[in-house]
N, C-alpha and C positions, 0 to 999 in steps of 0.2 A: 576477463582475464586475457583475452586475445590481444588487446591493444598494448599491453605492457610487457609481454613475454619477450625477452631478448635472446634467450639461449635454450637449446634442447640438448641434453647430455645423453649420448647413446652408449650402450654397453653390449658387448658380445657375450656376456654371461660366461666368463671363464673360458672363452674361446669356443663355446658350443654353438655359436651362430656363425655359419660359414658364408653368409651373404657378403658380396663385395662391399667394403666400407664406403667407397665412393657412391655407390647406388643408394646406400642407406642415408648418407648425408644429403644427397640430392633430393631425397623424398621428404626430408625434415628441414624446413627453413629454420635457420638459426643454429644448426648443428655444426660443430667444428671438430670432426674426428670421432673415432670410436674408441671407447675405453673397455676394460675387461673386468674390473672389480670395484665399481663405484660404491658398493655397499660395505666393502671391507678395506682393501689395500689402497684404494684411491679416493678415500673420503676427503682428502685435502683438495682434490679437483673440484668436488662439489662445494666445499667451503669457499674456495676462491671464486667460483662462478657466482655463488649467492652474494658475495661481496660486491659484484659488479651489477647485479640486478636480478629480476625474477627468473626462475629456472624451472623447467619441467624435465623430469628424469624419465627416460624410456625404460622403466622397469616398475611394474606395479607390485611385484611380489615383495619387495623391500620398501614399500612406501612408508610404513611405520618407522623403519630405520632412518630414512631420509628426513622425516619429520622430527625425529629425536635429535638429529644432528643440527637441524635448523633451530630447535629450541635451545640446545646447548650454546649455540652462537648468538642467541637472542635475535634471530633474524626472521623476518616474515617473507623472505624472498623465495622460499620453496612454494611453487605454485601448483604442485601436484605431480602425478605420475601417469604415464600411458603405457599400456601393455602391448608392445609390438613383438615380443618374443613368442608367447603362447598363441597369440591370435594371427601371427603372420610369418615369423622367421623360423620357428621350429616346425618345419613342414617339408614334405617331399617337394614342394614347389616354392620353398623359401627364397631361392635365387631370383624368382620372378615376382616377388611380393612388394617391390618398391611402390607401385601405385596404391596398394592397400595400406602401406605404412603412411602414405600421405593422407589417406582417408581417416585413419585412426588418429593421427595428429590433429587434423582439422576438427574432428569431433571433440578432442580435449580442449581446443581453443574456444569452443562455443559453450559458454556457461548458460545453463537453464535457470528458470526461476525456482526457488526453493518452495517446498510445500509447507503449510502452516502446522502448528502443533497446539495441543491442549494439555494442560496439567491434569494428572490423575493422582489423587491422594489416597493413601492407604495407611490406616492407623494400626494395622496388624491384628484386627479382630478376625480370628480364624475359626472356621467350622470344620471339624474332622468327622466324616460320616461313614458308617458301615458297621460290620459286626464287631463286637467288643474285643475279641481276641486280637485284632489288628489295629483297631481304633485307639484303644487305651494306651498301648505303648507309644504310638505315634503322637497322641495328645500330650503325653508326659514329656516327650522329647521337644516338641514344638513350644510347650508352655514356658520354656526357659527364655524364649525370645518374643513370643507372641501371646496375645490374649486369646485363649483357646476354649472352645466349647466342644465337647465330644458328644455326638448324637449317635447312639447305638440302636441297632435294629433288633437286638436280642437282650435278654436279661438273665439267662441261665448262668449260674455260677459266676456272677459278675463280682470281681475282686478289684478294688481300687488300691493304689499305693496309699499308705497311711498319711502321707504328706502331700497328696495331690493338690496342685494349684490351678486346676481347671474345672470348669463346670461339666456336669454330666446330665444328659437328657435322653429320653427314649422317644423314638418317632420314625416315621417314614416320610421322606420328602415327596410331596405330590408334584410340585413343579418349582422351577427356579427361573429367575430373570436377572438382568443387570450384568455388570462386569466388575472388574477389580475396583474395590473401594465403594461399590454401590450394589452389592448383591442383595436380592430379596428372595426369600424362600417361603413356600406354603407347606405346612407339615400336618399330616394326619397322625392320630394317635400320640399327639405330643403330651409328654408327661415329664415334669422335672423330678430329679432325684430328691428324696427326703434325706437330709443329712444325718438326722438322729436315728437312734435305735441300734440294737445289737444283732449280729448275724447277717443274713443276706440283705443286700441293699433293697430298699423299697422305693417305689415311685408314686407320684400323685395320680389323681384321676386323669386318664387320658382324654383328650379332646381333639376333634378334627378342625382343620382350617386355621391352625395356629400360624402366625406370621412373624418373621424375624428378618434381620439384616446382618450382613457381615462384609468384610473386605476380601477375604480369601476363603475358598472352598477346597478342601482336600477330600476327594471322593474315593473311598476304598470299599464301596458297596459291592463292586463286581457286577452291578446291574447296568442297564442302558445308561448312556451318558445323559446328564441333565440338560445339555445344550446341543444344538446341531453344530457340526464342525467344531467339536469341543476342544480340539487342539489349538484352535485360534482364539479361544475365549480367555482374555487376560485374567489372571487370578484364579482360574479353575484348573486344578491339578487332579489327575486321575491315574490310577494304576490298578493292575490286577492284584487283588489281595493275596492271591496264591503265589505271587512272585516277589520274594523278599528283596531282591536287588532293585526291582522297579519301585517298590514301596520306599526303600531307603533312599533312592535317588530323588524322591520328592522333598526330603527334609531340607537340603540346602536351597532348593528352589523356593519353598514356602517362606523360609527365614529371610530371604532377600526381598520379599514383597512388602516392605514397610518403608514409607517415606513418600516423596513426591516424584513422579515420573512424567516424562514428556511422551505423549502419544502423537504420532503423525496423523494429520488430517488428510486421509487419502483421497477423499472425494469432495469436490466443491459442488453444491447442489443449487441450481437456479430454478426455484419453484415456478417462476413465471413462464418457463419453457415446458413444464411438465404437462403431458397429455393423459394423465391417469384417468380422469373422469370430468364430466361437466353436468351440473344440475342433476346429480344422482345417476347419470347414465355412465356405465363402465366404459373404459377405454383401454389404454396401453397398460399392460402388467409385465412387460418384459423384464424389468429390473427385479420385481418381486419374484419372478419365476426362477431366476438364476442365483439369487443371493444365498450363499451356503450357510451364513451365520444367523440369519433372521434379523439383520441390522436394519432392514427396510420394511416399513409398515405403511398401510394406507393412512392418509391424513386428509380426508375430505376430497377435494378436487386434485390434490397432488399426493405425493408420498413423503415420508419422513425417513431420513437416514440418521441413525444413531452413530455419531462418530466414535463413541467409546466401545461400541460393539463391533463396528466395521473392522475387519482384519486386513483389508487392502488388496483383495484379489482383483478388483477392478472389473469384474464381470458386468456390473451394472452400467459402467461407462461404455463398455464395448457394445452392449446391446441397445443402449438408449438411443432412440431415433432422432431426438431433438437436440441433444447436447445438454439436457437439464442436469444429468449426472456426468460430471466432468472429472476425470482422473487427474490428480495433481502431482503425480510422481513418475514422469513429468507431465505437464499439461499437453494436451493433444497437439496443439500447434508447435510447441517446443520440440516434441518428438519428430514431427514432420520436418521442421526446419533443421534439426540435427542430422536427420537422414539425408536431407538435400545437401548439406555442407559436406558430408562424407562422399556422396556420389559425385558431386562437383569436383572435389579435390582428386578423387580417383581418376576421373576423366582427364583433368588438366595434367596429371602426372603420366599420362599415356596409357592408362588402363582401358581395357575393352571388355565387353560382355560381363558387366558386374552382376553379382548375385548377392542377395541379402540373407543373412542368417539371424533370425530373431531368437533371443534366448534370455533367461532371467539371470539376475546377478548372483544367485546362489548355486543351485545345481547345474544350471547351464554353463556358467563360467567354469565350474569344476570339471565338467565333462570335456570342455574344450581344452583345459589344461592337461588332463590325463591323455587326451588324444595327441596333444603336442609332445608330451614327454615320452610317451610309450608307443605311440602309433604314427600315423601318417600326417597328422596335423591337418589344418584346413587348407583347401585349395587356394591358390593365389587370387582367384577371382571372387572368392566368397568373403564378403565384408560382414563381420559379426556386429550385431546391433543389440546392445543390452537394454533391457527394461526391468522394472521392478518385479513384475509378474507377467508371464506370457498371457494369462487370462485377461489382462487389461487391453490386449491388442484387438482393435476393432477392424472391420472391413475397410474403413477409411484409410488407416495407416498402410495396410497391405496394398490396396489399390493405388495409393499415392506412391509406393515404392515402384510399382510398374509404370506409373505415369512419369516418374522421374528418371526412368531408364533402366531399372533392374529387369533382367530377363527371367529371374526365378526368385521366389521367396521360400525359404525353409524356416519352419518354426520348430524349435526343440521343446517338447512338452515333458517335463519330469514325471516320473512314475507317481509321485505323491498327488499330482493334480487329479488324476483319475481316481486314485484311492480315496481322496478326501472329498469327492463329489463336487469338484469345481470345474469339471471339463465341459459342462453344458454350453457355457457362453462361447468358449473357443470352438467347440464343435459347430455351433450354429453359424459363427462368423466365417469359419473355413468353408462351410457349405455354401454360404452366400457368395463368398469371393469366387469359388469355383464356378458357380452359376454365372457370375458376371464375366469371368474369363471365357467360359464356353460361349456366352452370348455375344461377346465381342469377336469371337473366332480365333483367339490366340491360344485357347486350350486351358482347361482347369487343372491339368497336370503340372502346370508351372508353379502351383502352390503345393508344397510338401510339408506334412506334419510328421515329425519323427518322435514317437513316444518311447520313453524308457531312459535309463541312465547308463547305457552301454556306449562308451566312446567309439568303439569300432562300428556299431550300427549307425551312428551319426556320420562318421567319415565315409562309410560305404555308400550312404545315400548321397553324400555331396560329391564323391568321386564317380558317381554313376554317369548316366547319359547326360551330357551338357545340352541345355536347350538352345535353340537358335536365338540370335540377337534380334531384339525388337527394333524395328526401324521406324522411329518417330521422333519428333522434336520433344525433348524433355520439358516438363512443365514445372512451375513453382506451385506447390500445393497450398495456396493461400485460402483463407476463409474458414468457415466451420466445416464439420466433418462431411456434411452432405455436399457442400460446394466443392471440397477437395475431391470427393469421389466422382462427382460429375465432370470436373475438369480432367481427371485422370482417364475416365472412359472416353471422353471426347478426344483426348490426345491419342488414345490407342486406336479408335475407329472414328475418324472425323465425320464420316458419312454413315454412321451406324444406324441400324434399324431396331425397332422395339424387340425386346426379348423377354421371355418369361423368367420369373424368379421363384424360389421356393415359397410355400405358404408361410405367412408370418413375416416376410421380408418387409423392411421399413420403406419400400418404394412401391408405387403402383398407382392404379387408377380407381376412381369411384364410378360404378355403373348404376344407372337409374332406369327402372322400369317406367317408361313414360306413360303407359296406360294406368299405372297405379299412382304415380306422383301427382299430387294436387298443388304443387308449388307453394306449400305452406311455408317453406324456407326455414323450418325449425332446425334443419341440419346446418344451415349457414350460421345461425346464431350460436350454435354449440361448437363449431369447428375451432380447435384451439390454435391453429396456425394460419387461418385464413386461406386454406386451400379451396374451400367452397365459398362462392361469392354470389351475391344477387346483382340485380341491375335496377338502379333507381328509376329508370325510364320505362321499363316494361316488365311483365312477369317473366322472369328468366332465372335459371339456375346455372351458374358457370363454375368451372373447375380449373385450377392451376395444378398440374400434376407434379411439378418439381417440388412443391411445398408439402405434398401429402405424406403423412407419417404412417398411414394405414393403421391408425390407432383404433378404429372401429366405433368411435363415439357417434358419428353420423349414422352409421348402420343401426346402432342401438337406439338412437333418438327418433328415427323416422316412424311416424305413427301409422304409415301405410305399408311398412316393410318393403319399400320400393328401392332400397339401396343395398348393393352388394359391393364387396371389395375384390380386387384382382391384383395380385402381386406381379409386378413387371417393371422393366426399366426402359424408359424412352430417352435415348441419348440426344435426340434432336433438340434444336432451339424451341420447337413448338411446345415442348413440355413446360417451358417457362412462361408461356402466354396463356391467359384464360381461354377456355373453349366452352361452348354452350352444351350442357348436358340435356336440358329440357327447357322449353319455352312455350308460351301461349300468347294469343292475342289478348289485349286488355279488355275487360268488361267495361262497357260504357253505361253510366247511370241513365236510367230511362227518364229521369226528371231534368237533370242539368247537363247530361252528356259528358261528365267528367270521368276519366278512367279511374277505376278504384280497385282492380284486382284481376284475377285470371278468369277469362270467359269460361274455360272448361270447368273450373272449380265452381263457379256460380251455377252453371247448368247442372252439374252433378249434385249440388245441394238441393236445387229445385226438384230434381228427379227423385231424390231420396225423401224430401220433406213435404213437397207440395201435395196437398190433398190428403196427406197421411198423418201429419203431426197436428195436434190441436191448435198450435199457434199459427199454422199456415193451412187452415182448412177451407179457405175460399180464395178466389182470384185476387181480391183486394189485399189480403194479407200476404199472399205469395209474391205479389208485385214488389213488396218492399225489399225482397232479397236482391232484386236487380237495381237497387239504389245505392248510392254512396252513403257514407256515414251521416253526413249532415241531412241529406234528403230523407234518409230512413227515419231519423229522429222526428223530423217534422211530420212525416206521413203517419207514423204511429201515434203521434200526439193528436192528429186530426181525426183519427178513426173513431167511429161512434162507440165502439166497444172497447175503447182504450181503458185498460184496467186502472190507469192513473187519473182517469177523468173524474172531476169533483164538482160537476155542475157549472152553470154560468157564473162568471166572475161578477160580483156585485159592483154597481157603479160607485164611482168615487164620491164621497160625501163632502159637500162644500160648507163654508162657514154659514151660508144662509140656511142650509138644511138644519144645522144645529140651532140656529136662532128660531126657526119656525117651530122646531120641536119644543124649545123652551117656552114659547108663547102658548102652545096648546096645553102644556102641563103646568102652566103657572098657577100658583095658589092665590086666590083673591086676598088683597090686603085688608086687614081688620081696621075698622074705624073706631077711634076712641073719643069719648066726649071730653070736651075741654074741662 
């Protein structure tokens, strides 16, 4: 979009924006004056501008209105809207917000890559579950549009409408799985209604473990939800049966769940980067620990993310140490590049001491709008940065903000995040960032997390004590999340020293107990990222700290329990180079002098087995332990008590041997008289 935009239309929103028009135009390349009512009285200005080329309007509140005008004109020149009113100009410091306006416009000019989608199909097969008094009326209403089955948990005084068009069953749901269009339930005490007979309704013989499927579930049982984070499970509707208004509100929602829908694919999963396990040894479980919906399950050496169950919180991407789980709305590198564009434009427009406010597109944007309309608005140095969900924010993005020049990062966390059990990922990442900031010496208090939906609480935090400006050359956060983090820390403290991190952090070292390690190198073969290395020339275990994910596979693999992990961060270049953790002199074969292993390991084996084990109960047998593979085979074969010995090999028979044998066994020829 950036290359084709020729004009930006500015509006002072009926004169409510008092910022100098010249300053506004100077901050917006392509702007030619300030208007007052583009959405109503001056729509002709927008129409004339679109006739000349692509247009961005500096008003997001009326974006739909502008799009409708473009549709009426059959024009595709409307290129979008940017909100500079709520985020910059409706503020106590609006007169100083020109650099921030430049940042917001630069963000609009940078288009990110769109996330993929998958089709979800629902045929309207609906299960209504709960007590008969509330289930049957709901089933009757929904049956006008959906194919309904009513599953009741009681049968006392059960009265059906005489013309009911839905099925009735009795049972208790044991568990449920799936999502809209593909639910599966397991039912105990399942009994179908017997349609015949007079008087009270009768049911068949109940049975446990009955299975069925449906597209939509309306849960009016009043019991615990059938799914974790049930509010995020598409097709699962739940209400308190004692609240008639809440029950009635489910009717239109359920009736809309018929047809084909597009679901966003929030996470791109790269199985080859996953460090969940190797050869049955457990490793990283960070994504499994934070997923609120149960969309992530173990799948052998990796995990599996069900895109139909995933609700898009992004916690898995935030905590994934390798980048195997990659959030797609936006992609991590898109987010960092967008932030870089904003900070660069802010600086070029004369802005100083920038701060970043990370917020989501729903509650966060609303809180900012309320603060702008009824409160102090955002300070001029605070640049709002919108994401789909704040729980997708990882330490890499926050540290990149500091590396690119931000002096403070504030994250607004809506109340629902904590209420719905999704705060673990953000809490952990915030703790990790604060440890990194403390370790670099610039102070963990530069990261602020503001919880709640109160606009005044947010602005009070932002208008509080302003942090000092960070004096370093801004970086461009290229590469994967680990590379971007390392570049940012190196920019903040070029000569930084090693500092500790909280337990479970995805950075650290592997420590080896040399007295216990036998250099079997099982850890090397299992390391999923090549952080542990061998040396083909000598018995040696090496370690490259910058690659280590602290997944724990090496620790769980080591047969001698010689490995422990230590979370820390080494910002020096030495962390990128392999260093020796343990080494030994090679053992030389006593027969051919070829090196074949670790001297210490060979001596330890002899110490444990020599003279004790039946296979090595004499010096001749013990000596083979000091031999290389080839010499060991030859020595064992020559031993007198070789269990595979089969006696002397018979000599090769020649043709003459066969002829001599024939002569000795020949039958005399019989003579016949003539």
